[in-house]
C-alpha positions in Angstrom: 24.2 -18.5 9.8 22.2 -20.4 7.2 18.4 -20.7 7.6 17.1 -24.0 8.9 13.6 -25.2 8.4 11.8 -28.6 8.5 10.4 -29.2 5.0 7.3 -31.0 6.3 6.5 -28.1 8.6 6.9 -25.7 5.7 4.5 -27.8 3.6 1.9 -27.7 6.4 2.2 -23.9 6.6 1.7 -23.6 2.8 -1.2 -26.0 2.9 -2.9 -23.9 5.6 -2.7 -20.7 3.6 0.7 -19.3 4.2 2.5 -17.9 1.1 6.2 -18.5 0.6 7.8 -15.2 -0.5 11.2 -13.5 -1.1 12.7 -16.6 -2.6 11.8 -18.7 0.3 13.0 -16.3 3.0 9.6 -15.3 4.4 6.1 -16.5 5.0 3.1 -14.2 4.7 -0.6 -14.6 5.5 -3.6 -12.3 5.9 -6.1 -13.2 8.7 -9.7 -11.8 8.7 -11.7 -11.5 11.8 -15.3 -10.5 12.6 -14.3 -7.1 13.8 -11.5 -5.0 15.2 -11.9 -6.4 18.8 -11.5 -10.0 17.5 -8.5 -9.0 15.4 -6.8 -7.2 18.3 -7.6 -9.9 20.8 -6.0 -12.5 18.5 -2.9 -10.3 18.1 -2.7 -10.0 21.9 -2.9 -13.8 22.3 -0.2 -14.3 19.6 2.0 -11.6 21.2 2.1 -13.6 24.5 3.3 -16.7 22.6 5.7 -14.7 20.5 7.3 -13.0 23.6 7.7 -16.4 25.4 9.4 -17.8 22.3 11.4 -14.6 21.8 10.4 -14.6 18.2 8.3 -11.7 17.0 6.2 -11.3 13.8 6.1 -8.4 11.5 2.5 -7.5 11.3 -0.1 -4.8 10.7 -3.7 -4.4 11.6 -6.4 -2.5 9.7 -9.8 -2.9 11.3 -10.6 -6.6 11.1 -7.6 -7.6 8.9 -4.2 -8.6 10.2 -1.3 -9.1 7.7 1.6 -11.1 8.9 5.2 -11.7 7.7 7.4 -14.2 9.3 11.2 -14.6 8.9 14.1 -15.1 11.2 16.4 -12.1 10.9 19.3 -13.9 12.7 19.5 -16.5 10.0 18.5 -14.4 7.0 15.5 -16.5 6.2 13.0 -19.0 7.5 13.6 -21.2 10.6 11.7 -23.7 12.6 10.8 -20.8 14.9 8.7 -19.3 12.1 7.0 -22.6 11.5 6.1 -22.9 15.1 4.7 -19.3 15.3 2.7 -19.8 12.1 1.2 -23.0 13.6 0.4 -21.1 16.8 -1.2 -18.2 14.9 -3.4 -20.6 12.9 -4.5 -22.5 16.0 -5.4 -19.2 17.8 -7.3 -18.0 14.8 -9.5 -21.1 14.9 
């Protein structure tokens, strides 16, 4: 199945600090928080949204830093599901 993504949504993601990588097949972003509790709390809030959408990020956490990679494995690249999760992550990060 070919990747499907709204170009305007992708532009908004890039404008808000997401980086297009892997020849357009993934989005990445690093979030910084005040401390570990803030970072982990944000991850917990995102996890609830991700589970409801059945679309889960690839991410890692070191103290107050969370690195995120979004892609849709089913399509082999980005989809509107990635754009929606990126928007949610940005909103929850404030």
